[in-house]
Steps between C-alpha positions, in 0.01 A plus 500: 500500500625851426297747706519871415770701679573865565798591280648753748488256794833327581317195643182305438322219686285249315235378746204265515202599711501322836205668671319823572376630832233766539603758756244774556439663163834373362635167380845359583642279224752223572699340222757224459813623324581277203785693337713807571670708230765759596678730257877436484575859605311439832721203594816493710698176499203332324250597772240778509642811673234705677679831445509430125134386492391831657161362622196719538232435765142627510411612849137591434293769334748706292801423722800302373842426644848399396769337711717702728825357632547128438688305766612136517423327831614146564217252562489314826494122464164334556490183710146366554 
């Protein structure tokens, strides 16, 4: 399958609908990611680099946000 993509976006996710949940007068959509495409210029050492992706987030109404400072924090090991 070749779903349509936004030409200016450095990354795209191909998803299959998992479920929807009604929440008040809105609907939350959950999908299963099938494929990920990332432009070569947004990769560092073969992996997506968040500072090169320059993600945009919708906060609500007409409000949007970009990332501020990006920090690497080591994960703590998980032992159930």
